N, C-alpha and C positions, 0 to 999 in steps of 0.2 A: 307269741309275737312281742317284739319290743315296740309298745304302742305309744308310750308318753315320751315325746321329744318335741322339739321345735324345728331347727334345721337338723337333718340327719348328719351333715358334714360336721356340725359342732357338737354331735353327742358327748364324744369322749370328754371334751372341755366342759360341757356344761354339767355332766354328772359329778366331774371332780370338783367343781365349784360348789355344788351343793353339798357334797359330801365334808369339804372343807369347812363350810358354815355350820355344819352339824359338829364336827369334832374339833373346833378351834381350840377346845380347852386342853388339848393333848397332842396336835400336830399341828404344823405350818406348811402351807404351800411354799414352793419355790419353783423357779422355772424347770419345767420338766416333770415335777413331781411333788412329793411331800417327804418331810423328815419330822422325826419325833421330837418334842419338846425335851430340853435335857431335865434330868431329876435333880433336885437341890442336893447339895453336899455329896456328891458322886464324884468319883475320879473319873477322868476322860477314859473311854473304851474303844476298842477297834469298832470301826462302822461296818455293819452289813447292810449292803445296798441290794435289794432285790428288783426285779422289774420285768416287764413285757407289755403287750397290748392291753387295752381295756377290755371289759366283757367277761372278765374272771372272778369277780369280786365274791368273796373277800381278797383273794390275791388281786393286786399286791398291796394296795394301800391299806386294808384294813389288816394287814399284818405288822404294821409299823407301830413299836411301842416298846416299853421296857421289857427285856428278856425274849424279844424276837427281833425284827428288822430295825434298823437305825434310819432308813430312808427307802422309798420306793420310787422307781421311775415308770411314769404312766403315758404310754404310747397310746395310738389311735386304735380303734376297736380291731382286736385280733392283728395287730401289726406292732412290730418291735419299736420300740422309742428310738428315737435318733440318737446319735453319738453326743450331739449338743446337749440334748436332755440329759444323759447318763452322766456326762461330765458335771453338770450344773448341780444335779442332785448329790452326786457324790462329794463335792467341793463342799456342799452345804452341810452334808452329814459327817464329814472329817472332823474328828476330835484331836487330831495330831498323833494318832497311834496307827494310822494307816487304814485301808479300805479293802473289803471283800466284795466282789461283784458278784451276784448268782443270779442264774437265769436258766431258762429252758434250753435245750440243745436245738435250736432252730438257726437257720442260715442268717437271717436279718439280725437276730439277736446276738449272735456269734460276732458278726461284722461290727455293729454298732457299739456293743459293750467292749469288743477288742480295740476299736478305734479310740474310744473314750479312756480305756485304760493306759494306751500309750500316751495320750495328752496329759492324764494325771501324774504319771511317771515323770513326764519330761517336766512338770510343774513342780515337781518334789514331793509328790503324794505316794507313798508305797502302796501299790495296788495289787492285788491278787484276785484271780478268776476260778469260780467253782461252777462248773456246767453241770444242770442235773440231767440224768439220763434214765429214768426210772421206768420207761414205758416199754414193757417186755414184748408187745405187740407189733412195734414199729420196725424192728430189726433184729438180726441174730447177734450183730456184734454190738457189745454193750455201748461203746463209744459213738456209735451212729443213731442210738435210740433217742426218742423225743422225751422232754421233760414235761410231766404232767402233775397230777396231784401229789406226787412225791416232792414236789418244790417244798410244800409244807413242812415235811418231815426233816427235810435237809436245813431249812431255814430255822426251824425250831432248834435244832442242835447248834448251830453257829450262834444265833442269837444268845441262847444260855451261856455258852462258853464266853462270849464277848462280855456279857453282863457280869460273869464271875471274874472278869479281870485277865482273861487269857491273852496271850500275846498274839500278834498278827500271824506268825508261823502256825500257832497252836489253832487259831480259829479256822486258818485255811485247812490244816491237818484234819481237823474235826468234819469240816464241810465234806471234804472228798471221801472220808471214812464213812459219813452218813449217807452219801450217795452211793457208795459202793455197796451198803448193806440195805438200800431201799429198792423195792420192785413194785410195780402198779400194773394192773389190767383194767379196762374199762369197757363198757357196753353202752349203746345208744338205743332208745326207743323212738326218737323222733329228732329232726334236725332243728337248728336254731336259725333265727330270723334276724338279719341285720337291721339297725334302725333304718327307717323308711323305707325298707324293702317289703314287697307283698309276699315274696315266696321264701321258703325255708332254703338253706345253702343245700339240703340234701333231705331226701325222704328215705324212710326205712319200710320196705314191703310190709304190707298188712301179714300179721302172725309170725314177724320176724323180729331180731334184733341185730344191730351191727356190733360185731365184736371187735375190739381193739381200736376205739375211736381216738381222735385228737381232740385237744380243747380249744382249736381255732375254727371250730365248724367243719372238720374233716370227717367224713363218714368212716364207719368201720372198715377194718383191713378185708372182713367178709360178713355177708349177712348169713345168720343161722336162726333156726325155727326157735320162737319165744317160747320159753320154758317157765314153769312155775317158781316161786322162790327157792324152794328146796334144791331144785336142779341148778338154778342159777348161782346158788351159794357154792355148790360143788364146782361148777364151772369156773368160777373166779379163784377159788381157794386151791384147787388142784393145780390150776396154772402157775399160780405163784409159788407153790410149793415145789413145783419142778424147776423153778428158777431161783432157788435157795442159794445165796452167795457161797463160794466155795469155802470161805473161811468162817462160816457160820455153823454151829453144831446143828445136828437133825433135830434134837428138840430145842431147848433153850427158851429165850423170850422174844416176844415180838411186840411192836407197837402198831396197832391196826388203824388205818384212816378208811372208813367208807363214806365216800364223798359224793354228795349230789352234785348234779352237772348243772342244775338252774331250774327245771320244771319237773323234778321228781319230788313228790312229797316226803317231808320228814317221817310221816307214819309209813311209809313205804320202805323207806330205809331202816326204821326200827324193825319191820317184820324181817327185813333180809338180814339185818344184824342177829336177829334171833335164830336164824339158820347158820350164819357163818361161826359164831362163837363156838357152837359144839364141835364143828369140824376142826378148827384150830386145836382145840383141846384134845381130840381124838389123835391129832397128829402129833401130840406130845408136847406142844407149845404152850408156854405161859403167857397169857394175854396181859399186858401192862398197859393201863388207863387208855382204852380204846376212844377214839373220837368218831362220832357219827353225826354227819351234818354236811353243811355247804362250806367248803373251805377253798376249792379252786373249779370255778363253774365255766360255763360256756354259754353266756347269755340265757336263753330260754330253752336250752337242750334238754330233752327228756333223757334221762340215764344215770349211771354212777359208775364209780369206780372204787376198786379196793387196792389199798397201799397196805404192804407190811414192811416194816423196818426192823431187821434182825438186830436186836440189842446185845451189847456187852456191858459191862459195869459202868464205863464212862457215858456211852450213849443212853443207857437207862437214867443215869443221874440226869442229864441235860433234858432227856424228854419229860421227866417229873418236875423241872425246875418251874419256878414261878414265871409267869408271862401276862402282860396287860397289854392289850391292843383293842382297838375300835371292835374289831370282829372276832377275837379270840381272847379268853381270859382263862387262865389257871387260878389266879387269886385275885381278887379285887382290889389291887393296889390303889391307895387313895390318891385321887386327882389333885387334891390339895397340895400334893408335895411337887407338882409340876411347877416349873418356872414359866410365867407367861411369856409369849412371844415378844421379842423386841419391837417397839414402834418403828415405823419406816418402811420403805420399801427397798428393793434391790437397785443397786446403782444402774443407771442407764448406760448402754453402751456408748463409748466416744464417737463423736460423729466421724463419719467417713470421709476422707478428703478424695475426690473423683481425680483420678490421674489425668494428665494431658493425654490427647489420643489424636492421631492423624486423621485427616479427612476421610480416607479410605475406611479407617476403622469405625469411625462415627456412622458412614453410611452402611456399613454392613450391620452395626448395631441397630440402625433403623430398621433393616429387613428382620433382625431378630425380634423386635418389637411386634411387628406384623405377624410373625410366625408363631409366636406364643399366643397372642390373642386368637389367632385361628385355630391352633391346637387346644386351647382351653374349649372353645366350642365343641370340637369333635370329641374330646374325650367325655365331656359331660353329657353329649349326646350318646355315646357308646358304653358309658358307666355300667349300666345294668347287663349289658351283652358280656362286656368283659368279665363281669362278676360272675356271670352264668357260666361262662367256659372255664374259669378258675376253681369254681365250686364242685367241678366234677371229680377232681382228684386233690384239691386244694382247699384252702379256707375261704374262698369266695371274696377276698378283699381286694383282688387286683384292679378293679374297675375303681372302686373307693380310693385305693392308694393312689392311682394314677391322677384322679380329680384333685386330691388333696394336694398332690406335687405340682401339678400345673398351676393350680390356684395359688399356691404360695409362690412359684416362679413369676406369676403373672402380676402379683402385688409387689413383689421385688422389682421387676421391670418397670412398673408404672410408677415406682417411688424413686427411681434413679434418675438423677439429672440428665438431661437430653444431650449433654456435651460428652458423655461416657462414651468411650470405645467399646467395641465388641468383647474384648477379653474382660474387662471389669465388668460389663453388663451380664455376660453369661456366668462369670464367676458368683455374682450376687445371685442369679437365678438358680444356679446350681446348689449353693450353700442354703438357699431357702426351700428348695425342693427335698433336699435330704433331710434338712431339720424337721419339716412339718409332715412330710409323707412317711418317714421311717420305712421300717422294712428291707427286705432285700433290694426290691426295684428302686426305692427311695434312695438308697444309698448309691446303687449303680447309676441311675439318672443323674443324681447330683454331680457324682465324680466325673461322669462323661460330659455334661455340659461344661464343666470347669476345663476339662482337658481340650475340648473343642475350642473354647474361646482363647485358651492359652497358647494354642497351636497357631492361632492367627495373629494375635498380638494386638496392642494398642498404638504401636508406632509403624505398622505396615505402610508402606508407600502404595501397594497395589494389593487388592485382594483377588487372586488370580484363581481360575478353576483348579489348578494344580494344587494351589495353596488349600483351598476347600477341601480337596481329596485328602491332602495330609492331615487337615483337621478332623475329618471323618474317621480316619485311621486311628488317631488319637483316641477320639471317643470310643472306638472299639477296644482298642488297647487297654484303656481305663477300665472298661467292663470285664475284660478277660482277666486282668491282674487281680482286681479286687474281688470278683465273683469266683475266680479259680474254676470256672467251667470252661468247656471246648464246645465246638461244633458237633452236633451229634447228642447233645446231653439232653435236648429238648428244653431249651431256654431261649430267652431273646436273641442270643448270638446266633442261633440257626437262621434268623432273618438278618441281623445286622451283619455279620460277616459276608455273606453272599452279596448283599447290597454294597459294602465297600469294594469288594473286588470288581463287581460290575460298574460301579461308578468311576473306579481308576481305568478300567479298559476304555469305557466310553470317552472319557476326557483325554486320555492318550491317542485315541484315533482321532481326535479333532472335532468330537461332537460338542456343541454349546452346553454350558452347565445346566440350564433348565431342563432341556431334553435329556442329558445324561442322567441327571438326578432323577427325573420323571422314569425313565426306563429302568433304571436301578431299583427305584422303590417297587415296581412292578415285579421284579425280581424277588425282592424282600417279601412282598405280599404272597406271592406263590410259595416261596420256602415257608413261610409261616404256616400256610394251609397244610403243606406236607408234612409238618410237625405232628399232625394226627396220627401218623403211622410209627411214630417213635415211641420208646418207653422212658420215662425219665429216669436219669441217672444221679441227678443231685436235687437238693432242695425239698420243700415239703411234700411235694407229689411223689417223690420216690418210694415211700412206703406203700402208695397207692399205684404202683406202675401198671398193674392190669386194668384198674378202672380208667387210667388216663389214655390207654391205647384207644384211638378212634376220635379223640377230642384234640383239638391244636392247642399248643402251649400259648396260654393268654398273653405272656410277655413278648411272645413273637408276633403275636397277631396285633397287639397294640403298637409295637415297634413298627410293623408293616403300615399301620394305619397313619401314624405320625409321620413316617418318611414320605408316604404319599401326599399327606396335606402339604408338607414343606414344598414338594414339588410342584403343587398347586400355586402356593404363594410366589415361588420363584419365577413361574411362568406368568403370572397376573401382574406382577411387579414390573417385569420386563415389558409386558405388554401396554401397561397403563402409563408407567412412569419413564419409559424408555430407558430403564436401568439395564445395564449389560455387565456381563463377567465373561471375559474372553477365556479361551479354553486352557491355555498354558501361560501367556505372559501378560496379558492384559489385566486392567485392574477394573474397580466398580468405577461406573462414570453414570452420573446423573444427567 
């Protein structure tokens, strides 16, 4: 259990602050993560920026240093960092020769790193992307596989290539080649517990292990009987040998990583390695500088994973190359050669000017302020329930992510001038939600809130019910476009799209907005419940589709909850303040 913490919501930030205090002689903190200090008298090199959620240490910050990553983006626990965090770290890490962004193949990471890459390119920074797909258990198609402990092997190759002065094209090529040659399989003996939680995200039946776990607290693809070390070694090695890359020789050389997940003792790993090494030799493989220990963990999960990278001459040279980072050292490069961080802090953002807004838009913004406050109370009350639902086939972070998002939106709203219109206010709220919540839902909610506000605008003469319907559809369109999902995929769209259709139909038939919204929210709630019968086709739950059936989608459930709460606010404000919104042509009137 993750026991030592103050505020669980701030665990990721607090642990990073402590880590930075410990390693201030070799790294520096920047908004969103960390970058290595430059080495004296060394030419600029390609920046390799890695990242993901917290909870995986030594990944990702512990792998920042000469010969490894140039910078690491640090998100919330088991949650992808936001695009703003990725952009900030990449700009700080860039030495003028371009940036390679490297991350595991998860929807939230793909979105956020992809958005950041577009922004970096627009700013003149040549940016490439290398996605790690080493987890053989998560999918048959290689490009749909998750990235787990193979992250380390891929980053080691790119970091060594960059340190040797390779070009951006070459570092990118090395990363893709290293990923193509890397395979991982993992097993779990026990689940991990999020900071502040009383129960683990999943449990493994007595006398069993979970085969094919994920590193975000996802349980194994299936439970199999627990076996002694000799049989476990066979289970891991045989599966990886069956996944040998097509261009790798049957014999040849491999770089193994036997990785502990957080609660498995080093001594247990040593026992297991003693059983694995002979099996690799019997298979005709030459073992090159194996690594045994914790490199990519999952908080306090009990379990381990085996990674094999099939080497050629170039990959072997890169694997053997010197590296020096807080959590990984091939050679103890002297700390004295590192240049101290420059004094001073990052420049504060320019003050934001609140644009002029019409009376109708300001009144709508007042309603938004009430809605945000009410929604924050709701999501804090439901955080653990949403996490419980999400943990059945996901990483269990949905409740925490929604609380982080709405909390950030609430602070943004409270800090915005009272003269702001609804478009500006929701824009600030959406940006804050996406930046602090991270993950897939953080990106989607942030973009959707911005789209809702933009559809109404700050100069609108009247906020009509039909305009609210248009804004709701813009909200949904933003989710569809960014998330690339559709109804039936078992996502929040299964609640949101029926809501928009029902709201549109009710308003067209002349039902006043509060009643129309409330009725449509009930449709959303029922559709969210009905997702229990669906099998997920996208996202982290997809590899665990069978486990997901019978449990509703957490994103759809939270969407239904939030829409219901908005309806309650609209009804209460009409009843207590005499605020009305006409069905098709009228505006907001106090």
